PDB file as gemmi writes it, atoms N, CA and C in Angstrom:
CRYST1    1.000    1.000    1.000  90.00  90.00  90.00 P 1                      
ATOM      1  N   UNK A   1      22.087 -35.487-123.462  1.00  0.00           N  
ATOM      2  CA  UNK A   1      22.358 -34.412-124.304  1.00  0.00           C  
ATOM      3  C   UNK A   1      21.933 -35.067-125.754  1.00  0.00           C  
ATOM      4  N   UNK A   2      21.497 -34.137-126.701  1.00  0.00           N  
ATOM      5  CA  UNK A   2      21.080 -34.523-127.616  1.00  0.00           C  
ATOM      6  C   UNK A   2      21.708 -33.816-128.818  1.00  0.00           C  
ATOM      7  N   UNK A   3      22.494 -32.562-128.844  1.00  0.00           N  
ATOM      8  CA  UNK A   3      23.118 -32.021-129.784  1.00  0.00           C  
ATOM      9  C   UNK A   3      24.251 -31.691-129.376  1.00  0.00           C  
ATOM     10  N   UNK A   4      24.988 -32.922-129.348  1.00  0.00           N  
ATOM     11  CA  UNK A   4      26.885 -32.980-129.417  1.00  0.00           C  
ATOM     12  C   UNK A   4      27.177 -31.672-130.665  1.00  0.00           C  
ATOM     13  N   UNK A   5      27.830 -30.682-130.348  1.00  0.00           N  
ATOM     14  CA  UNK A   5      28.758 -30.174-131.234  1.00  0.00           C  
ATOM     15  C   UNK A   5      30.249 -29.982-130.843  1.00  0.00           C  
ATOM     16  N   UNK A   6      30.994 -29.964-131.856  1.00  0.00           N  
ATOM     17  CA  UNK A   6      32.594 -30.112-131.940  1.00  0.00           C  
ATOM     18  C   UNK A   6      33.192 -28.429-131.299  1.00  0.00           C  
ATOM     19  N   UNK A   7      34.530 -28.596-130.609  1.00  0.00           N  
ATOM     20  CA  UNK A   7      34.642 -27.662-130.279  1.00  0.00           C  
ATOM     21  C   UNK A   7      35.124 -26.591-131.919  1.00  0.00           C  
ATOM     22  N   UNK A   8      35.294 -27.253-133.015  1.00  0.00           N  
ATOM     23  CA  UNK A   8      35.297 -26.414-134.173  1.00  0.00           C  
ATOM     24  C   UNK A   8      33.686 -25.924-134.172  1.00  0.00           C  
ATOM     25  N   UNK A   9      32.762 -26.260-133.955  1.00  0.00           N  
ATOM     26  CA  UNK A   9      31.347 -25.815-133.991  1.00  0.00           C  
ATOM     27  C   UNK A   9      31.281 -24.529-132.858  1.00  0.00           C  
ATOM     28  N   UNK A  10      31.574 -24.457-131.671  1.00  0.00           N  
ATOM     29  CA  UNK A  10      31.772 -23.773-130.728  1.00  0.00           C  
ATOM     30  C   UNK A  10      32.634 -22.567-131.253  1.00  0.00           C  
ATOM     31  N   UNK A  11      33.965 -22.362-132.036  1.00  0.00           N  
ATOM     32  CA  UNK A  11      34.510 -21.603-131.796  1.00  0.00           C  
ATOM     33  C   UNK A  11      33.793 -20.505-133.169  1.00  0.00           C  
ATOM     34  N   UNK A  12      32.583 -21.294-133.814  1.00  0.00           N  
ATOM     35  CA  UNK A  12      32.058 -19.946-134.939  1.00  0.00           C  
ATOM     36  C   UNK A  12      31.923 -19.408-134.526  1.00  0.00           C  
ATOM     37  N   UNK A  13      30.881 -19.519-133.462  1.00  0.00           N  
ATOM     38  CA  UNK A  13      30.035 -18.690-132.449  1.00  0.00           C  
ATOM     39  C   UNK A  13      31.043 -17.510-131.976  1.00  0.00           C  
ATOM     40  N   UNK A  14      30.988 -15.886-132.378  1.00  0.00           N  
ATOM     41  CA  UNK A  14      31.400 -15.007-132.051  1.00  0.00           C  
ATOM     42  C   UNK A  14      30.441 -14.492-130.828  1.00  0.00           C  
ATOM     43  N   UNK A  15      30.897 -14.630-129.216  1.00  0.00           N  
ATOM     44  CA  UNK A  15      30.267 -14.123-128.400  1.00  0.00           C  
ATOM     45  C   UNK A  15      31.109 -13.066-127.857  1.00  0.00           C  
ATOM     46  N   UNK A  16      30.520 -11.968-127.662  1.00  0.00           N  
ATOM     47  CA  UNK A  16      31.375 -10.189-127.286  1.00  0.00           C  
ATOM     48  C   UNK A  16      30.633 -10.076-126.057  1.00  0.00           C  
ATOM     49  N   UNK A  17      31.328  -9.084-125.181  1.00  0.00           N  
ATOM     50  CA  UNK A  17      30.636  -8.181-124.525  1.00  0.00           C  
ATOM     51  C   UNK A  17      30.276  -7.032-125.122  1.00  0.00           C  
ATOM     52  N   UNK A  18      29.444  -6.358-124.836  1.00  0.00           N  
ATOM     53  CA  UNK A  18      28.861  -5.076-125.067  1.00  0.00           C  
ATOM     54  C   UNK A  18      28.112  -4.157-123.811  1.00  0.00           C  
ATOM     55  N   UNK A  19      28.001  -2.941-124.000  1.00  0.00           N  
ATOM     56  CA  UNK A  19      27.495  -2.223-123.311  1.00  0.00           C  
ATOM     57  C   UNK A  19      26.177  -1.705-123.551  1.00  0.00           C  
ATOM     58  N   UNK A  20      25.290  -1.968-123.095  1.00  0.00           N  
ATOM     59  CA  UNK A  20      23.648  -1.576-123.299  1.00  0.00           C  
ATOM     60  C   UNK A  20      23.549   0.492-123.365  1.00  0.00           C  
ATOM     61  N   UNK A  21      23.462   1.139-124.442  1.00  0.00           N  
ATOM     62  CA  UNK A  21      23.477   2.519-124.420  1.00  0.00           C  
ATOM     63  C   UNK A  21      21.950   2.737-124.758  1.00  0.00           C  
ATOM     64  N   UNK A  22      21.050   2.308-125.064  1.00  0.00           N  
ATOM     65  CA  UNK A  22      19.678   2.705-125.497  1.00  0.00           C  
ATOM     66  C   UNK A  22      18.692   1.561-125.092  1.00  0.00           C  
ATOM     67  N   UNK A  23      17.416   1.837-124.668  1.00  0.00           N  
ATOM     68  CA  UNK A  23      16.579   1.330-124.185  1.00  0.00           C  
ATOM     69  C   UNK A  23      15.261   1.804-124.919  1.00  0.00           C  
ATOM     70  N   UNK A  24      14.423   1.352-125.425  1.00  0.00           N  
ATOM     71  CA  UNK A  24      12.879   1.723-125.863  1.00  0.00           C  
ATOM     72  C   UNK A  24      12.032   0.184-125.665  1.00  0.00           C  
ATOM     73  N   UNK A  25      11.246   0.690-125.247  1.00  0.00           N  
ATOM     74  CA  UNK A  25       9.785  -0.041-125.377  1.00  0.00           C  
ATOM     75  C   UNK A  25       9.111  -0.711-126.904  1.00  0.00           C  
ATOM     76  N   UNK A  26       8.959  -2.149-127.011  1.00  0.00           N  
ATOM     77  CA  UNK A  26       8.815  -2.537-128.102  1.00  0.00           C  
ATOM     78  C   UNK A  26       6.991  -2.946-127.826  1.00  0.00           C  
ATOM     79  N   UNK A  27       6.377  -2.084-128.318  1.00  0.00           N  
ATOM     80  CA  UNK A  27       4.817  -2.254-128.196  1.00  0.00           C  
ATOM     81  C   UNK A  27       4.764  -3.475-129.581  1.00  0.00           C  
ATOM     82  N   UNK A  28       5.412  -3.524-130.357  1.00  0.00           N  
ATOM     83  CA  UNK A  28       4.898  -4.059-131.527  1.00  0.00           C  
ATOM     84  C   UNK A  28       5.166  -5.623-131.537  1.00  0.00           C  
ATOM     85  N   UNK A  29       6.226  -5.559-130.493  1.00  0.00           N  
ATOM     86  CA  UNK A  29       6.548  -7.459-130.208  1.00  0.00           C  
ATOM     87  C   UNK A  29       5.518  -8.243-129.352  1.00  0.00           C  
ATOM     88  N   UNK A  30       5.297  -9.587-130.369  1.00  0.00           N  
ATOM     89  CA  UNK A  30       4.221 -10.691-129.572  1.00  0.00           C  
ATOM     90  C   UNK A  30       4.211 -11.022-128.140  1.00  0.00           C  
ATOM     91  N   UNK A  31       5.477 -10.983-127.431  1.00  0.00           N  
ATOM     92  CA  UNK A  31       5.658 -10.579-126.044  1.00  0.00           C  
ATOM     93  C   UNK A  31       6.533  -9.735-125.730  1.00  0.00           C  
ATOM     94  N   UNK A  32       6.208  -9.388-124.652  1.00  0.00           N  
ATOM     95  CA  UNK A  32       6.779  -8.360-123.889  1.00  0.00           C  
ATOM     96  C   UNK A  32       8.084  -7.908-123.943  1.00  0.00           C  
ATOM     97  N   UNK A  33       8.575  -6.805-124.430  1.00  0.00           N  
ATOM     98  CA  UNK A  33      10.168  -6.851-124.956  1.00  0.00           C  
ATOM     99  C   UNK A  33      10.522  -5.639-124.838  1.00  0.00           C  
ATOM    100  N   UNK A  34      11.992  -5.619-124.864  1.00  0.00           N  
ATOM    101  CA  UNK A  34      12.521  -4.168-124.879  1.00  0.00           C  
ATOM    102  C   UNK A  34      13.622  -4.189-126.403  1.00  0.00           C  
ATOM    103  N   UNK A  35      13.878  -3.195-126.947  1.00  0.00           N  
ATOM    104  CA  UNK A  35      14.751  -2.805-128.044  1.00  0.00           C  
ATOM    105  C   UNK A  35      15.995  -1.981-127.415  1.00  0.00           C  
ATOM    106  N   UNK A  36      16.853  -2.992-127.774  1.00  0.00           N  
ATOM    107  CA  UNK A  36      18.058  -2.536-127.213  1.00  0.00           C  
ATOM    108  C   UNK A  36      19.581  -2.317-128.083  1.00  0.00           C  
ATOM    109  N   UNK A  37      19.826  -0.913-127.974  1.00  0.00           N  
ATOM    110  CA  UNK A  37      20.804  -0.424-128.510  1.00  0.00           C  
ATOM    111  C   UNK A  37      22.444  -0.993-127.709  1.00  0.00           C  
ATOM    112  N   UNK A  38      23.478  -1.524-128.809  1.00  0.00           N  
ATOM    113  CA  UNK A  38      24.274  -1.840-127.329  1.00  0.00           C  
ATOM    114  C   UNK A  38      25.514  -1.541-128.268  1.00  0.00           C  
ATOM    115  N   UNK A  39      26.292  -1.510-127.527  1.00  0.00           N  
ATOM    116  CA  UNK A  39      27.762  -0.837-128.009  1.00  0.00           C  
ATOM    117  C   UNK A  39      28.928  -1.767-127.967  1.00  0.00           C  
ATOM    118  N   UNK A  40      29.216  -2.111-129.110  1.00  0.00           N  
ATOM    119  CA  UNK A  40      30.298  -3.305-128.986  1.00  0.00           C  
ATOM    120  C   UNK A  40      31.507  -2.550-129.291  1.00  0.00           C  
ATOM    121  N   UNK A  41      31.752  -1.456-128.827  1.00  0.00           N  
ATOM    122  CA  UNK A  41      33.203  -1.348-129.270  1.00  0.00           C  
ATOM    123  C   UNK A  41      33.615  -0.709-131.054  1.00  0.00           C  
ATOM    124  N   UNK A  42      35.256  -1.598-130.845  1.00  0.00           N  
ATOM    125  CA  UNK A  42      35.683  -1.113-132.384  1.00  0.00           C  
ATOM    126  C   UNK A  42      34.645  -2.320-133.715  1.00  0.00           C  
ATOM    127  N   UNK A  43      33.872  -2.704-132.467  1.00  0.00           N  
ATOM    128  CA  UNK A  43      32.942  -3.683-133.770  1.00  0.00           C  
ATOM    129  C   UNK A  43      31.554  -3.008-133.910  1.00  0.00           C  
ATOM    130  N   UNK A  44      31.388  -2.164-133.464  1.00  0.00           N  
ATOM    131  CA  UNK A  44      30.300  -1.183-133.915  1.00  0.00           C  
ATOM    132  C   UNK A  44      28.828  -1.173-132.837  1.00  0.00           C  
ATOM    133  N   UNK A  45      28.030  -0.446-133.237  1.00  0.00           N  
ATOM    134  CA  UNK A  45      26.719  -0.587-132.599  1.00  0.00           C  
ATOM    135  C   UNK A  45      25.457  -1.452-133.209  1.00  0.00           C  
ATOM    136  N   UNK A  46      25.271  -2.143-132.355  1.00  0.00           N  
ATOM    137  CA  UNK A  46      24.406  -3.351-132.652  1.00  0.00           C  
ATOM    138  C   UNK A  46      22.992  -3.245-132.212  1.00  0.00           C  
ATOM    139  N   UNK A  47      21.732  -3.817-132.540  1.00  0.00           N  
ATOM    140  CA  UNK A  47      20.477  -3.423-132.132  1.00  0.00           C  
ATOM    141  C   UNK A  47      20.169  -4.976-132.048  1.00  0.00           C  
ATOM    142  N   UNK A  48      18.705  -5.180-130.477  1.00  0.00           N  
ATOM    143  CA  UNK A  48      18.450  -6.651-130.381  1.00  0.00           C  
ATOM    144  C   UNK A  48      17.369  -6.300-129.639  1.00  0.00           C  
ATOM    145  N   UNK A  49      16.415  -7.343-129.802  1.00  0.00           N  
ATOM    146  CA  UNK A  49      14.935  -7.308-129.141  1.00  0.00           C  
ATOM    147  C   UNK A  49      15.151  -8.494-128.057  1.00  0.00           C  
ATOM    148  N   UNK A  50      15.286  -7.990-126.927  1.00  0.00           N  
ATOM    149  CA  UNK A  50      15.190  -8.908-125.834  1.00  0.00           C  
ATOM    150  C   UNK A  50      13.749  -8.919-124.711  1.00  0.00           C  
ATOM    151  N   UNK A  51      13.614  -9.704-124.370  1.00  0.00           N  
ATOM    152  CA  UNK A  51      12.392 -10.268-123.701  1.00  0.00           C  
ATOM    153  C   UNK A  51      12.679 -10.382-122.238  1.00  0.00           C  
ATOM    154  N   UNK A  52      13.091  -9.503-121.453  1.00  0.00           N  
ATOM    155  CA  UNK A  52      13.584  -9.244-120.520  1.00  0.00           C  
ATOM    156  C   UNK A  52      12.737  -7.920-119.169  1.00  0.00           C  
ATOM    157  N   UNK A  53      11.566  -7.816-120.010  1.00  0.00           N  
ATOM    158  CA  UNK A  53      10.663  -6.888-118.786  1.00  0.00           C  
ATOM    159  C   UNK A  53      10.202  -6.988-117.888  1.00  0.00           C  
ATOM    160  N   UNK A  54      10.533  -8.427-117.128  1.00  0.00           N  
ATOM    161  CA  UNK A  54       9.639  -9.334-115.902  1.00  0.00           C  
ATOM    162  C   UNK A  54      11.034  -8.840-115.259  1.00  0.00           C  
ATOM    163  N   UNK A  55      11.938  -8.689-115.025  1.00  0.00           N  
ATOM    164  CA  UNK A  55      13.005  -8.507-114.013  1.00  0.00           C  
ATOM    165  C   UNK A  55      13.690  -6.863-113.958  1.00  0.00           C  
ATOM    166  N   UNK A  56      13.939  -6.821-115.344  1.00  0.00           N  
ATOM    167  CA  UNK A  56      14.660  -5.326-115.529  1.00  0.00           C  
ATOM    168  C   UNK A  56      13.726  -4.144-116.229  1.00  0.00           C  
ATOM    169  N   UNK A  57      13.924  -2.883-115.666  1.00  0.00           N  
ATOM    170  CA  UNK A  57      13.202  -1.916-115.965  1.00  0.00           C  
ATOM    171  C   UNK A  57      14.312  -1.182-116.830  1.00  0.00           C  
ATOM    172  N   UNK A  58      13.746  -0.194-117.535  1.00  0.00           N  
ATOM    173  CA  UNK A  58      14.708   0.563-118.844  1.00  0.00           C  
ATOM    174  C   UNK A  58      16.061   0.999-117.685  1.00  0.00           C  
ATOM    175  N   UNK A  59      15.918   1.939-116.933  1.00  0.00           N  
ATOM    176  CA  UNK A  59      16.856   2.798-116.464  1.00  0.00           C  
ATOM    177  C   UNK A  59      18.154   2.089-115.942  1.00  0.00           C  
ATOM    178  N   UNK A  60      17.646   0.824-115.608  1.00  0.00           N  
ATOM    179  CA  UNK A  60      18.509  -0.232-114.770  1.00  0.00           C  
ATOM    180  C   UNK A  60      19.471  -0.939-115.861  1.00  0.00           C  
ATOM    181  N   UNK A  61      19.073  -0.707-117.262  1.00  0.00           N  
ATOM    182  CA  UNK A  61      19.501  -1.646-117.895  1.00  0.00           C  
ATOM    183  C   UNK A  61      20.697  -0.732-118.812  1.00  0.00           C  
ATOM    184  N   UNK A  62      20.300   0.707-118.550  1.00  0.00           N  
ATOM    185  CA  UNK A  62      21.282   1.544-119.398  1.00  0.00           C  
ATOM    186  C   UNK A  62      22.905   1.281-118.808  1.00  0.00           C  
ATOM    187  N   UNK A  63      23.835   1.330-119.628  1.00  0.00           N  
ATOM    188  CA  UNK A  63      25.611   1.266-119.240  1.00  0.00           C  
ATOM    189  C   UNK A  63      25.529  -0.235-118.609  1.00  0.00           C  
ATOM    190  N   UNK A  64      24.386  -1.511-118.617  1.00  0.00           N  
ATOM    191  CA  UNK A  64      24.692  -2.685-118.324  1.00  0.00           C  
ATOM    192  C   UNK A  64      26.031  -3.086-119.411  1.00  0.00           C  
ATOM    193  N   UNK A  65      26.818  -4.269-118.920  1.00  0.00           N  
ATOM    194  CA  UNK A  65      27.465  -4.711-119.763  1.00  0.00           C  
ATOM    195  C   UNK A  65      26.715  -5.987-119.704  1.00  0.00           C  
ATOM    196  N   UNK A  66      26.685  -6.904-121.246  1.00  0.00           N  
ATOM    197  CA  UNK A  66      25.915  -7.985-121.340  1.00  0.00           C  
ATOM    198  C   UNK A  66      26.668  -8.964-122.543  1.00  0.00           C  
ATOM    199  N   UNK A  67      26.657 -10.265-122.856  1.00  0.00           N  
ATOM    200  CA  UNK A  67      27.083 -11.056-123.706  1.00  0.00           C  
ATOM    201  C   UNK A  67      26.224 -11.206-124.691  1.00  0.00           C  
ATOM    202  N   UNK A  68      26.636 -11.357-125.509  1.00  0.00           N  
ATOM    203  CA  UNK A  68      25.843 -11.694-126.882  1.00  0.00           C  
ATOM    204  C   UNK A  68      26.625 -12.232-127.677  1.00  0.00           C  
ATOM    205  N   UNK A  69      25.774 -12.665-129.217  1.00  0.00           N  
ATOM    206  CA  UNK A  69      26.221 -13.636-129.947  1.00  0.00           C  
ATOM    207  C   UNK A  69      26.040 -12.550-131.146  1.00  0.00           C  
ATOM    208  N   UNK A  70      27.176 -12.109-131.592  1.00  0.00           N  
ATOM    209  CA  UNK A  70      27.067 -11.110-132.776  1.00  0.00           C  
ATOM    210  C   UNK A  70      27.273 -11.976-134.408  1.00  0.00           C  
ATOM    211  N   UNK A  71      27.442 -12.676-134.053  1.00  0.00           N  
ATOM    212  CA  UNK A  71      27.296 -13.261-135.798  1.00  0.00           C  
ATOM    213  C   UNK A  71      26.386 -14.281-136.463  1.00  0.00           C  
ATOM    214  N   UNK A  72      25.358 -13.769-136.005  1.00  0.00           N  
ATOM    215  CA  UNK A  72      24.072 -14.212-136.668  1.00  0.00           C  
ATOM    216  C   UNK A  72      23.297 -13.749-137.513  1.00  0.00           C  
ATOM    217  N   UNK A  73      22.742 -14.034-138.406  1.00  0.00           N  
ATOM    218  CA  UNK A  73      21.793 -12.852-139.666  1.00  0.00           C  
ATOM    219  C   UNK A  73      20.942 -12.299-138.650  1.00  0.00           C  
ATOM    220  N   UNK A  74      20.663 -11.039-139.180  1.00  0.00           N  
ATOM    221  CA  UNK A  74      19.651  -9.973-138.588  1.00  0.00           C  
ATOM    222  C   UNK A  74      18.698 -10.922-138.936  1.00  0.00           C  
ATOM    223  N   UNK A  75      17.609 -10.426-137.693  1.00  0.00           N  
ATOM    224  CA  UNK A  75      16.505 -11.204-138.025  1.00  0.00           C  
ATOM    225  C   UNK A  75      15.319 -10.024-137.396  1.00  0.00           C  
ATOM    226  N   UNK A  76      14.509 -10.122-139.097  1.00  0.00           N  
ATOM    227  CA  UNK A  76      13.153  -9.304-138.389  1.00  0.00           C  
ATOM    228  C   UNK A  76      12.064  -9.718-137.310  1.00  0.00           C  
ATOM    229  N   UNK A  77      11.974  -9.245-136.504  1.00  0.00           N  
ATOM    230  CA  UNK A  77      10.998  -9.011-135.281  1.00  0.00           C  
ATOM    231  C   UNK A  77       9.985  -7.936-135.003  1.00  0.00           C  
ATOM    232  N   UNK A  78       8.780  -7.926-135.653  1.00  0.00           N  
ATOM    233  CA  UNK A  78       8.034  -7.275-136.273  1.00  0.00           C  
ATOM    234  C   UNK A  78       8.509  -6.185-137.034  1.00  0.00           C  
ATOM    235  N   UNK A  79       8.661  -5.095-136.503  1.00  0.00           N  
ATOM    236  CA  UNK A  79       8.731  -3.627-137.164  1.00  0.00           C  
ATOM    237  C   UNK A  79      10.367  -3.471-136.808  1.00  0.00           C  
ATOM    238  N   UNK A  80      11.186  -4.543-136.593  1.00  0.00           N  
ATOM    239  CA  UNK A  80      12.690  -3.751-135.830  1.00  0.00           C  
ATOM    240  C   UNK A  80      13.284  -4.782-136.183  1.00  0.00           C  
ATOM    241  N   UNK A  81      14.600  -4.816-136.628  1.00  0.00           N  
ATOM    242  CA  UNK A  81      15.682  -5.721-137.194  1.00  0.00           C  
ATOM    243  C   UNK A  81      16.686  -5.900-135.999  1.00  0.00           C  
ATOM    244  N   UNK A  82      16.728  -7.064-135.762  1.00  0.00           N  
ATOM    245  CA  UNK A  82      17.317  -7.414-134.585  1.00  0.00           C  
ATOM    246  C   UNK A  82      18.722  -7.879-135.242  1.00  0.00           C  
ATOM    247  N   UNK A  83      19.900  -7.087-134.906  1.00  0.00           N  
ATOM    248  CA  UNK A  83      20.944  -7.845-135.256  1.00  0.00           C  
ATOM    249  C   UNK A  83      22.229  -8.649-134.857  1.00  0.00           C  
ATOM    250  N   UNK A  84      21.700  -8.927-133.042  1.00  0.00           N  
ATOM    251  CA  UNK A  84      22.697  -9.989-132.225  1.00  0.00           C  
ATOM    252  C   UNK A  84      21.781 -10.514-131.188  1.00  0.00           C  
ATOM    253  N   UNK A  85      22.166 -11.556-130.621  1.00  0.00           N  
ATOM    254  CA  UNK A  85      21.318 -12.441-129.267  1.00  0.00           C  
ATOM    255  C   UNK A  85      21.728 -12.194-128.564  1.00  0.00           C  
ATOM    256  N   UNK A  86      21.539 -11.537-127.298  1.00  0.00           N  
ATOM    257  CA  UNK A  86      22.003 -11.147-125.953  1.00  0.00           C  
ATOM    258  C   UNK A  86      21.732 -12.408-125.374  1.00  0.00           C  
ATOM    259  N   UNK A  87      22.484 -12.915-124.421  1.00  0.00           N  
ATOM    260  CA  UNK A  87      22.076 -14.151-123.820  1.00  0.00           C  
ATOM    261  C   UNK A  87      21.726 -14.098-122.478  1.00  0.00           C  
ATOM    262  N   UNK A  88      20.980 -14.794-121.917  1.00  0.00           N  
ATOM    263  CA  UNK A  88      20.536 -15.277-120.857  1.00  0.00           C  
ATOM    264  C   UNK A  88      20.275 -16.284-120.190  1.00  0.00           C  
ATOM    265  N   UNK A  89      20.211 -16.581-119.052  1.00  0.00           N  
ATOM    266  CA  UNK A  89      19.689 -18.183-118.279  1.00  0.00           C  
ATOM    267  C   UNK A  89      18.030 -17.659-118.207  1.00  0.00           C  
ATOM    268  N   UNK A  90      17.412 -18.521-118.326  1.00  0.00           N  
ATOM    269  CA  UNK A  90      15.731 -18.958-118.429  1.00  0.00           C  
ATOM    270  C   UNK A  90      15.611 -19.283-116.765  1.00  0.00           C  
ATOM    271  N   UNK A  91      14.766 -18.722-116.540  1.00  0.00           N  
ATOM    272  CA  UNK A  91      14.208 -18.860-115.112  1.00  0.00           C  
ATOM    273  C   UNK A  91      12.704 -19.163-115.237  1.00  0.00           C  
ATOM    274  N   UNK A  92      12.115 -20.238-115.622  1.00  0.00           N  
ATOM    275  CA  UNK A  92      10.781 -20.092-115.575  1.00  0.00           C  
ATOM    276  C   UNK A  92       9.968 -18.911-116.720  1.00  0.00           C  
ATOM    277  N   UNK A  93       9.462 -18.060-116.588  1.00  0.00           N  
ATOM    278  CA  UNK A  93       9.182 -16.890-117.608  1.00  0.00           C  
ATOM    279  C   UNK A  93      10.372 -15.644-117.738  1.00  0.00           C  
ATOM    280  N   UNK A  94      10.859 -16.077-116.789  1.00  0.00           N  
ATOM    281  CA  UNK A  94      12.092 -15.047-116.524  1.00  0.00           C  
ATOM    282  C   UNK A  94      13.101 -15.091-116.902  1.00  0.00           C  
ATOM    283  N   UNK A  95      14.238 -14.185-117.835  1.00  0.00           N  
ATOM    284  CA  UNK A  95      15.485 -14.427-118.493  1.00  0.00           C  
ATOM    285  C   UNK A  95      16.088 -13.362-117.291  1.00  0.00           C  
ATOM    286  N   UNK A  96      17.432 -13.994-117.191  1.00  0.00           N  
ATOM    287  CA  UNK A  96      18.424 -13.156-116.242  1.00  0.00           C  
ATOM    288  C   UNK A  96      19.916 -13.061-117.476  1.00  0.00           C  
ATOM    289  N   UNK A  97      20.041 -11.955-117.517  1.00  0.00           N  
ATOM    290  CA  UNK A  97      21.411 -11.665-118.257  1.00  0.00           C  
ATOM    291  C   UNK A  97      22.517 -12.336-117.795  1.00  0.00           C  
ATOM    292  N   UNK A  98      23.200 -12.498-118.591  1.00  0.00           N  
ATOM    293  CA  UNK A  98      24.707 -12.775-118.629  1.00  0.00           C  
ATOM    294  C   UNK A  98      25.687 -11.774-118.490  1.00  0.00           C  
ATOM    295  N   UNK A  99      26.213 -11.508-117.696  1.00  0.00           N  
ATOM    296  CA  UNK A  99      27.173 -10.583-117.816  1.00  0.00           C  
ATOM    297  C   UNK A  99      28.954 -10.693-116.925  1.00  0.00           C  
ATOM    298  N   UNK A 100      29.455  -9.993-117.499  1.00  0.00           N  
ATOM    299  CA  UNK A 100      30.979 -10.148-116.705  1.00  0.00           C  
ATOM    300  C   UNK A 100      30.728  -9.778-115.101  1.00  0.00           C  
ATOM    301  N   UNK A 101      31.437 -10.122-114.481  1.00  0.00           N  
ATOM    302  CA  UNK A 101      31.586  -9.889-112.804  1.00  0.00           C  
ATOM    303  C   UNK A 101      32.245  -8.369-112.632  1.00  0.00           C  
ATOM    304  N   UNK A 102      32.989  -8.175-113.677  1.00  0.00           N  
ATOM    305  CA  UNK A 102      33.886  -6.995-113.353  1.00  0.00           C  
ATOM    306  C   UNK A 102      33.664  -6.032-114.707  1.00  0.00           C  
ATOM    307  N   UNK A 103      34.057  -4.533-114.795  1.00  0.00           N  
ATOM    308  CA  UNK A 103      33.384  -4.319-116.003  1.00  0.00           C  
ATOM    309  C   UNK A 103      34.903  -4.479-117.058  1.00  0.00           C  
ATOM    310  N   UNK A 104      34.630  -5.183-118.580  1.00  0.00           N  
ATOM    311  CA  UNK A 104      35.553  -4.887-119.468  1.00  0.00           C  
ATOM    312  C   UNK A 104      35.302  -4.033-120.238  1.00  0.00           C  
ATOM    313  N   UNK A 105      36.257  -4.234-121.254  1.00  0.00           N  
ATOM    314  CA  UNK A 105      36.411  -3.394-122.606  1.00  0.00           C  
ATOM    315  C   UNK A 105      35.413  -3.969-123.674  1.00  0.00           C  
ATOM    316  N   UNK A 106      34.573  -3.275-124.098  1.00  0.00           N  
ATOM    317  CA  UNK A 106      33.304  -3.360-125.267  1.00  0.00           C  
ATOM    318  C   UNK A 106      33.773  -4.125-126.086  1.00  0.00           C  
ATOM    319  N   UNK A 107      33.352  -5.034-126.613  1.00  0.00           N  
ATOM    320  CA  UNK A 107      33.926  -5.797-127.736  1.00  0.00           C  
ATOM    321  C   UNK A 107      34.517  -7.488-127.234  1.00  0.00           C  
ATOM    322  N   UNK A 108      35.207  -7.133-125.863  1.00  0.00           N  
ATOM    323  CA  UNK A 108      35.834  -8.152-125.721  1.00  0.00           C  
ATOM    324  C   UNK A 108      35.359  -9.498-125.836  1.00  0.00           C  
ATOM    325  N   UNK A 109      35.953 -10.414-126.279  1.00  0.00           N  
ATOM    326  CA  UNK A 109      36.120 -11.788-126.499  1.00  0.00           C  
ATOM    327  C   UNK A 109      35.199 -12.864-125.240  1.00  0.00           C  
ATOM    328  N   UNK A 110      34.468 -13.536-125.775  1.00  0.00           N  
ATOM    329  CA  UNK A 110      33.927 -14.323-124.328  1.00  0.00           C  
ATOM    330  C   UNK A 110      34.602 -15.888-124.654  1.00  0.00           C  
ATOM    331  N   UNK A 111      35.359 -16.215-124.114  1.00  0.00           N  
ATOM    332  CA  UNK A 111      35.898 -17.648-124.483  1.00  0.00           C  
ATOM    333  C   UNK A 111      35.221 -18.978-123.154  1.00  0.00           C  
TER     334      UNK A 111                                                      
END                                                                             
């Protein structure tokens, strides 16, 4: 392990559960991706670009709960402003979304 962090470093990362409420194709992205609109409850709606097209179709993503980092600065990706980072496990070229086993309140803290 090269990049050891402290617990204090970890506590700076705001991990939350959100629900995907809209999914759009993102043909302008360099790699195949979707534009996601995610509801984090009281924390509001955030947008994210996610390279998850190999395992997920748009219809299956609607209302799916995901885990995301919500306190990164926004990042411009092509013509889209990504406001959070959706987390997934990388398996070769596929990304498997991280999500709670049971439905939880939107905006729930991940600890």
